[in-house]
TORVOKOL-219030 format. One record per residue (C-alpha): z negated, y negated, x negated. Coordinates in steps of 0.05 Angstrom, whole numbers, padded with zeros to 5 digits. Layout:
BEGIN
{node {Z,Y,X}}
...
This chain:
BEGIN
{node {-02007,-02028,-02507}}
{node {-02070,-02055,-02462}}
{node {-02042,-02092,-02403}}
{node {-02079,-02159,-02383}}
{node {-02038,-02163,-02317}}
{node {-01996,-02101,-02303}}
{node {-02026,-02035,-02283}}
{node {-02002,-01969,-02258}}
{node {-01961,-02002,-02200}}
{node {-01948,-02073,-02211}}
{node {-02005,-02123,-02215}}
{node {-02064,-02117,-02170}}
{node {-02133,-02146,-02158}}
{node {-02182,-02179,-02108}}
{node {-02149,-02235,-02070}}
{node {-02171,-02307,-02097}}
{node {-02197,-02273,-02161}}
{node {-02158,-02264,-02225}}
{node {-02103,-02244,-02227}}
{node {-02093,-02251,-02155}}
{node {-02102,-02329,-02151}}
{node {-02050,-02379,-02135}}
{node {-02053,-02409,-02201}}
{node {-02036,-02343,-02236}}
{node {-01986,-02325,-02185}}
{node {-01950,-02388,-02202}}
{node {-01949,-02368,-02273}}
{node {-01926,-02298,-02259}}
{node {-01870,-02329,-02214}}
{node {-01850,-02375,-02276}}
{node {-01850,-02316,-02322}}
{node {-01809,-02270,-02279}}
{node {-01761,-02328,-02265}}
{node {-01754,-02337,-02340}}
{node {-01740,-02264,-02354}}
{node {-01690,-02255,-02298}}
{node {-01652,-02322,-02305}}
{node {-01600,-02299,-02355}}
{node {-01552,-02357,-02353}}
{node {-01555,-02432,-02330}}
{node {-01517,-02423,-02264}}
{node {-01558,-02437,-02201}}
{node {-01537,-02369,-02170}}
{node {-01598,-02323,-02184}}
{node {-01632,-02297,-02121}}
{node {-01699,-02267,-02109}}
{node {-01721,-02232,-02046}}
{node {-01795,-02232,-02028}}
{node {-01830,-02188,-01977}}
{node {-01901,-02179,-01960}}
{node {-01952,-02138,-01918}}
{node {-01995,-02166,-01869}}
{node {-02052,-02189,-01909}}
{node {-02078,-02263,-01901}}
{node {-02078,-02273,-01975}}
{node {-01999,-02262,-01976}}
{node {-01987,-02330,-01949}}
{node {-02023,-02360,-02009}}
{node {-01989,-02319,-02059}}
{node {-01923,-02321,-02031}}
{node {-01922,-02395,-02034}}
{node {-01949,-02394,-02106}}
{node {-01897,-02346,-02130}}
{node {-01841,-02383,-02096}}
{node {-01861,-02447,-02131}}
{node {-01862,-02411,-02197}}
{node {-01794,-02381,-02188}}
{node {-01760,-02446,-02159}}
{node {-01788,-02482,-02222}}
{node {-01748,-02434,-02264}}
{node {-01685,-02443,-02224}}
{node {-01690,-02383,-02180}}
{node {-01667,-02386,-02106}}
{node {-01718,-02349,-02064}}
{node {-01704,-02311,-01998}}
{node {-01768,-02299,-01964}}
{node {-01763,-02239,-01918}}
{node {-01834,-02237,-01885}}
{node {-01872,-02173,-01867}}
{node {-01829,-02116,-01889}}
{node {-01840,-02046,-01917}}
{node {-01842,-02036,-01994}}
{node {-01778,-01991,-01993}}
{node {-01741,-02042,-01954}}
{node {-01748,-02088,-02012}}
{node {-01718,-02036,-02061}}
{node {-01661,-02030,-02015}}
{node {-01649,-02101,-01999}}
{node {-01653,-02124,-02070}}
{node {-01592,-02084,-02086}}
{node {-01555,-02094,-02020}}
{node {-01564,-02169,-02023}}
{node {-01544,-02174,-02097}}
{node {-01612,-02201,-02120}}
{node {-01633,-02209,-02188}}
{node {-01707,-02185,-02170}}
{node {-01745,-02163,-02111}}
{node {-01820,-02175,-02102}}
{node {-01864,-02145,-02057}}
{node {-01934,-02175,-02039}}
{node {-01980,-02119,-02026}}
{node {-02039,-02078,-02049}}
{node {-02012,-02014,-02015}}
{node {-02069,-01973,-01988}}
{node {-02124,-02018,-02006}}
{node {-02161,-02059,-01956}}
{node {-02148,-02137,-01943}}
{node {-02194,-02159,-01998}}
{node {-02139,-02138,-02050}}
{node {-02069,-02156,-02060}}
{node {-02017,-02147,-02110}}
{node {-01943,-02152,-02135}}
{node {-01892,-02095,-02139}}
{node {-01828,-02117,-02178}}
{node {-01760,-02087,-02167}}
{node {-01695,-02097,-02210}}
{node {-01623,-02112,-02185}}
{node {-01614,-02036,-02181}}
{node {-01669,-02028,-02130}}
{node {-01716,-01987,-02174}}
{node {-01785,-02012,-02197}}
{node {-01785,-02046,-02261}}
{node {-01795,-02004,-02324}}
{node {-01856,-02010,-02366}}
{node {-01812,-02043,-02426}}
{node {-01789,-02098,-02375}}
{node {-01865,-02107,-02355}}
{node {-01885,-02117,-02427}}
{node {-01833,-02173,-02434}}
{node {-01858,-02208,-02373}}
{node {-01933,-02197,-02393}}
{node {-01919,-02232,-02458}}
{node {-01887,-02292,-02421}}
{node {-01943,-02303,-02367}}
{node {-01992,-02341,-02414}}
{node {-01936,-02369,-02461}}
{node {-01905,-02439,-02460}}
{node {-01845,-02441,-02412}}
{node {-01789,-02491,-02409}}
{node {-01776,-02514,-02336}}
{node {-01707,-02529,-02310}}
{node {-01681,-02597,-02294}}
{node {-01689,-02630,-02229}}
{node {-01618,-02613,-02207}}
{node {-01628,-02539,-02224}}
{node {-01694,-02527,-02187}}
{node {-01683,-02464,-02140}}
{node {-01683,-02467,-02063}}
{node {-01725,-02426,-02018}}
{node {-01711,-02403,-01946}}
{node {-01735,-02355,-01897}}
{node {-01685,-02301,-01878}}
{node {-01685,-02269,-01807}}
{node {-01654,-02205,-01786}}
{node {-01667,-02161,-01848}}
{node {-01708,-02113,-01810}}
{node {-01653,-02094,-01768}}
{node {-01615,-02075,-01830}}
{node {-01670,-02032,-01856}}
{node {-01678,-01998,-01786}}
{node {-01605,-01980,-01782}}
{node {-01606,-01952,-01856}}
{node {-01666,-01908,-01843}}
{node {-01631,-01876,-01780}}
{node {-01573,-01862,-01824}}
{node {-01614,-01815,-01866}}
{node {-01619,-01763,-01813}}
{node {-01562,-01721,-01773}}
{node {-01523,-01765,-01723}}
{node {-01539,-01720,-01667}}
{node {-01617,-01717,-01682}}
{node {-01655,-01732,-01618}}
{node {-01728,-01732,-01611}}
{node {-01728,-01725,-01536}}
{node {-01787,-01690,-01509}}
{node {-01831,-01703,-01572}}
{node {-01895,-01749,-01562}}
{node {-01910,-01774,-01630}}
{node {-01969,-01819,-01652}}
{node {-01951,-01867,-01705}}
{node {-02006,-01902,-01742}}
{node {-01979,-01963,-01777}}
{node {-02044,-01983,-01813}}
{node {-02037,-02054,-01786}}
{node {-01990,-02062,-01843}}
{node {-01916,-02075,-01861}}
{node {-01888,-02021,-01817}}
{node {-01918,-02043,-01752}}
{node {-01853,-02070,-01723}}
{node {-01801,-02022,-01750}}
{node {-01836,-01952,-01749}}
{node {-01849,-01949,-01670}}
{node {-01779,-01979,-01659}}
{node {-01743,-01926,-01702}}
{node {-01780,-01867,-01668}}
{node {-01766,-01897,-01598}}
{node {-01691,-01910,-01613}}
{node {-01688,-01837,-01634}}
{node {-01715,-01813,-01567}}
{node {-01787,-01799,-01578}}
{node {-01846,-01820,-01532}}
{node {-01884,-01865,-01580}}
{node {-01957,-01877,-01583}}
{node {-01968,-01937,-01625}}
{node {-02032,-01944,-01668}}
{node {-02050,-01996,-01720}}
{node {-01997,-02045,-01695}}
{node {-02038,-02110,-01686}}
{node {-02049,-02137,-01755}}
{node {-02093,-02198,-01757}}
{node {-02092,-02209,-01835}}
{node {-02156,-02175,-01845}}
{node {-02150,-02103,-01814}}
{node {-02097,-02072,-01855}}
{node {-02115,-02001,-01874}}
{node {-02183,-02015,-01842}}
{node {-02205,-01946,-01816}}
{node {-02130,-01929,-01803}}
{node {-02066,-01906,-01834}}
{node {-02054,-01855,-01886}}
{node {-02122,-01861,-01920}}
{node {-02164,-01855,-01856}}
{node {-02128,-01802,-01811}}
{node {-02186,-01795,-01764}}
{node {-02162,-01847,-01718}}
{node {-02092,-01813,-01719}}
{node {-02127,-01746,-01701}}
{node {-02167,-01777,-01646}}
{node {-02110,-01810,-01612}}
{node {-02066,-01745,-01620}}
{node {-02122,-01704,-01581}}
{node {-02128,-01760,-01532}}
{node {-02052,-01761,-01515}}
{node {-02039,-01686,-01530}}
{node {-01985,-01706,-01578}}
{node {-01937,-01663,-01617}}
{node {-01940,-01696,-01679}}
{node {-01978,-01753,-01715}}
{node {-01952,-01798,-01771}}
{node {-01996,-01842,-01810}}
{node {-01963,-01898,-01859}}
{node {-02002,-01940,-01912}}
{node {-02005,-02014,-01915}}
{node {-01937,-02023,-01942}}
{node {-01903,-01960,-01912}}
{node {-01884,-01928,-01977}}
{node {-01927,-01866,-01968}}
{node {-01941,-01820,-01906}}
{node {-01987,-01766,-01882}}
{node {-01978,-01729,-01819}}
{node {-02017,-01685,-01769}}
{node {-01993,-01624,-01731}}
{node {-02010,-01617,-01656}}
{node {-02075,-01586,-01672}}
{node {-02098,-01646,-01710}}
{node {-02092,-01616,-01777}}
{node {-02072,-01662,-01835}}
{node {-02007,-01649,-01869}}
{node {-02012,-01678,-01940}}
{node {-01960,-01697,-01991}}
{node {-01959,-01629,-02024}}
{node {-01942,-01592,-01957}}
{node {-01889,-01642,-01944}}
{node {-01861,-01631,-02014}}
{node {-01862,-01558,-02004}}
{node {-01828,-01558,-01937}}
{node {-01771,-01606,-01959}}
{node {-01761,-01564,-02022}}
{node {-01756,-01499,-01980}}
{node {-01706,-01535,-01935}}
{node {-01665,-01564,-01989}}
{node {-01666,-01499,-02029}}
{node {-01641,-01461,-01967}}
{node {-01583,-01513,-01958}}
{node {-01570,-01514,-02033}}
{node {-01583,-01586,-02039}}
{node {-01643,-01588,-02082}}
{node {-01613,-01614,-02149}}
{node {-01627,-01568,-02212}}
{node {-01676,-01527,-02164}}
{node {-01733,-01572,-02189}}
{node {-01787,-01610,-02152}}
{node {-01824,-01667,-02191}}
{node {-01899,-01680,-02176}}
{node {-01958,-01709,-02213}}
{node {-02016,-01673,-02246}}
{node {-02056,-01685,-02180}}
{node {-02010,-01638,-02139}}
{node {-02046,-01575,-02118}}
{node {-02038,-01512,-02159}}
{node {-02021,-01476,-02093}}
{node {-01957,-01518,-02092}}
{node {-01937,-01497,-02163}}
{node {-01950,-01423,-02145}}
{node {-01908,-01428,-02082}}
{node {-01848,-01462,-02117}}
{node {-01850,-01411,-02171}}
{node {-01847,-01355,-02119}}
{node {-01786,-01390,-02088}}
{node {-01749,-01396,-02159}}
{node {-01759,-01471,-02156}}
{node {-01785,-01505,-02219}}
{node {-01843,-01560,-02213}}
{node {-01841,-01614,-02266}}
{node {-01905,-01654,-02269}}
{node {-01916,-01727,-02289}}
{node {-01975,-01771,-02299}}
{node {-02002,-01801,-02233}}
{node {-01960,-01855,-02204}}
{node {-01896,-01852,-02163}}
{node {-01859,-01896,-02211}}
{node {-01869,-01840,-02263}}
{node {-01843,-01790,-02211}}
{node {-01784,-01832,-02198}}
{node {-01771,-01845,-02272}}
{node {-01771,-01771,-02284}}
{node {-01722,-01758,-02223}}
{node {-01674,-01810,-02252}}
{node {-01676,-01787,-02324}}
{node {-01666,-01712,-02306}}
{node {-01623,-01717,-02246}}
{node {-01671,-01688,-02193}}
{node {-01672,-01713,-02122}}
{node {-01741,-01695,-02093}}
{node {-01810,-01711,-02119}}
{node {-01876,-01741,-02095}}
{node {-01949,-01745,-02095}}
{node {-02001,-01707,-02060}}
{node {-02023,-01772,-02029}}
{node {-01959,-01778,-01990}}
{node {-01911,-01816,-02038}}
{node {-01846,-01777,-02025}}
{node {-01785,-01798,-02062}}
{node {-01720,-01775,-02033}}
{node {-01668,-01800,-02085}}
{node {-01608,-01786,-02043}}
{node {-01628,-01843,-01998}}
{node {-01678,-01890,-02032}}
{node {-01704,-01915,-02100}}
{node {-01778,-01909,-02083}}
{node {-01826,-01874,-02034}}
{node {-01811,-01886,-01962}}
{node {-01858,-01862,-01908}}
{node {-01811,-01871,-01853}}
{node {-01752,-01835,-01885}}
{node {-01796,-01780,-01903}}
{node {-01822,-01772,-01832}}
{node {-01757,-01770,-01806}}
{node {-01735,-01715,-01852}}
{node {-01796,-01676,-01831}}
{node {-01778,-01687,-01757}}
{node {-01705,-01663,-01771}}
{node {-01729,-01599,-01794}}
{node {-01779,-01594,-01738}}
{node {-01728,-01603,-01685}}
{node {-01675,-01554,-01719}}
{node {-01727,-01502,-01721}}
{node {-01755,-01512,-01651}}
{node {-01823,-01494,-01678}}
{node {-01891,-01531,-01667}}
{node {-01910,-01573,-01726}}
{node {-01970,-01525,-01741}}
{node {-01920,-01467,-01751}}
{node {-01876,-01507,-01793}}
{node {-01924,-01546,-01838}}
{node {-01971,-01493,-01869}}
{node {-01922,-01473,-01922}}
{node {-01969,-01451,-01975}}
{node {-02047,-01438,-01980}}
{node {-02077,-01495,-02023}}
{node {-02123,-01471,-02077}}
{node {-02194,-01502,-02070}}
{node {-02193,-01572,-02100}}
{node {-02248,-01621,-02108}}
{node {-02236,-01694,-02114}}
{node {-02288,-01745,-02130}}
{node {-02289,-01818,-02149}}
{node {-02340,-01858,-02189}}
{node {-02345,-01931,-02194}}
{node {-02344,-01962,-02262}}
{node {-02362,-02029,-02288}}
{node {-02317,-02081,-02318}}
{node {-02296,-02057,-02386}}
{node {-02330,-01990,-02383}}
{node {-02291,-01929,-02403}}
{node {-02332,-01868,-02392}}
{node {-02277,-01825,-02411}}
{node {-02281,-01848,-02480}}
{node {-02355,-01824,-02485}}
{node {-02363,-01762,-02526}}
{node {-02412,-01729,-02477}}
{node {-02360,-01736,-02421}}
{node {-02306,-01709,-02464}}
{node {-02351,-01652,-02487}}
{node {-02365,-01631,-02414}}
{node {-02293,-01637,-02393}}
{node {-02265,-01594,-02451}}
{node {-02320,-01544,-02434}}
{node {-02294,-01542,-02361}}
{node {-02223,-01536,-02379}}
{node {-02240,-01474,-02426}}
{node {-02277,-01441,-02365}}
{node {-02220,-01450,-02318}}
{node {-02164,-01433,-02367}}
{node {-02110,-01393,-02334}}
{node {-02144,-01395,-02263}}
{node {-02155,-01470,-02248}}
{node {-02147,-01540,-02275}}
{node {-02190,-01601,-02294}}
{node {-02164,-01674,-02294}}
{node {-02206,-01733,-02305}}
{node {-02174,-01803,-02309}}
{node {-02186,-01877,-02299}}
{node {-02153,-01903,-02236}}
{node {-02095,-01952,-02249}}
{node {-02108,-01994,-02187}}
{node {-02185,-01996,-02178}}
{node {-02245,-01994,-02224}}
{node {-02256,-01919,-02214}}
{node {-02262,-01857,-02255}}
{node {-02229,-01801,-02214}}
{node {-02247,-01726,-02222}}
{node {-02204,-01671,-02199}}
{node {-02224,-01598,-02205}}
{node {-02188,-01542,-02177}}
{node {-02193,-01463,-02176}}
{node {-02198,-01401,-02139}}
{node {-02273,-01399,-02135}}
{node {-02300,-01455,-02095}}
{node {-02372,-01450,-02121}}
{node {-02350,-01453,-02193}}
{node {-02306,-01516,-02185}}
{node {-02359,-01553,-02143}}
{node {-02412,-01539,-02200}}
{node {-02360,-01565,-02254}}
{node {-02342,-01627,-02214}}
{node {-02418,-01642,-02205}}
{node {-02431,-01635,-02278}}
{node {-02373,-01679,-02300}}
{node {-02395,-01731,-02248}}
{node {-02466,-01732,-02275}}
{node {-02438,-01747,-02345}}
{node {-02394,-01800,-02322}}
{node {-02452,-01836,-02285}}
{node {-02495,-01829,-02348}}
{node {-02441,-01862,-02390}}
{node {-02427,-01917,-02338}}
C-alpha cells in the first residue's frame, strides 16, 4: 500500500507545507482520536511531547484541537526526548503518545511519531487504519464530551531518574570530562543534568535552542563540532545526540567517531560475556557494516538483519525475543530498558563498560575493523523513482553479481527525505568506489 501520510518513521515533511500544515495536523489529530477513543467515556488520555523546532508550537496546537474535538484529554509535556514519550505513555496510562519531531532533520522539517499504550511505536497495520481516517468524514463529539488540554510539569524529572536506574547503582563518572552535544534539540536539559548527577565534568554543547538551530552543524549528524570541542577541552569522551535524542554517536579521546555498529559490537560483546544477550543474537539493518557481521560470527553471535528503520529493528526484537539491536546511524535499542532507541541510555551503557574496564575510550571502542563502505545520497524529484528504471536495475544487479561473496550493494529510496541512497561495501576500496559512481550516474540519468 502506498502511504499518503505515513512514511518509514511516522509522518514527516517540510513545515507549513503538506502534510506538515496546521490544517492537516488538525485532521491527523481527529483521525488519531477517532481511532483510539474506544468508548464514550471521557477518560482517554494523550501525551504530547516535542523537540525545539519553532513549527512545533503551531503543530502542537493543531493536534490538540483535533484530539479534543474527538473527546481525547491532552497532556502537553513540552520539549522532551522521544524515548521519554514511549516511557511516559505507558507509565501515565495514556491511550496514545505523540512526539512532534523530525528527528535529525533541520528546523525546516517536522513530523509526528506515534506510540501506542504499550509504549511502542504504532504498527503499520494501525497506521493504515489511521491513514484511512484522515481524509474521511469524522463525527465530532458533543459539547459536553470535548476533551481537555493542560500542560504538565515535572515529567522531565521522572525521565531523568528512570535513565539513571539503567546503570549500576554504584556507577560514578568522577574524573571523566565529557562533552555532550545535544543538537539544540529535545535533550538539551536532561542530558547534561544526568551526566553531571553521575559525577562527570560536563562540557555542554548545542544547549541553546532558538527554534531554528536544531541539528544545525551540530549533533549526531555533524560530529565535527563535538570533535573540535573535545580537542579544545581535552575531554575523555564525546557524546552527540540528534534532535529528539533517540540516537547517539560518540567520539573517543582522540576525536575518532564511534558509530552505531561499533557501539552494537561493544554492547554485544559485553552482554555475551555476562550471559545477558538473549538468544545470542543482535538485530541490525541492511545498512550495518559487513565487518560487524563478521565480528559477531567470530564471537558465536548471530546477526539478524531487517530493512532500514529502527521501528523494524524493534519489531524484530519483540517478535523473536531479542534484547539488543540498532542501526549504524546510532539508533540503539536496549529492550531490557526501553521501547525505542534512547541515546542517553545507550551512552550510559557505554560509560558503564568504560568505567569498569578502566581503559580509554579509544582502547575500548575499536571492536572490529569496518569493511570499506561507500554511502551516497542523490536527490530525486517529486514522484520520481529512479530505482524502478530498467537501466538502474541493470547496473545494480551487475554490481551485486560482481561483489557476490565479498561485498554488498544496497540501493533504496529514503523513507524520510526525497533521496535515493546508495551503499556499496567490499574489501577492495577502488572497486566499490567505481561501482558506487556507476550506480549514481545511472540514478542521475533516470531522475
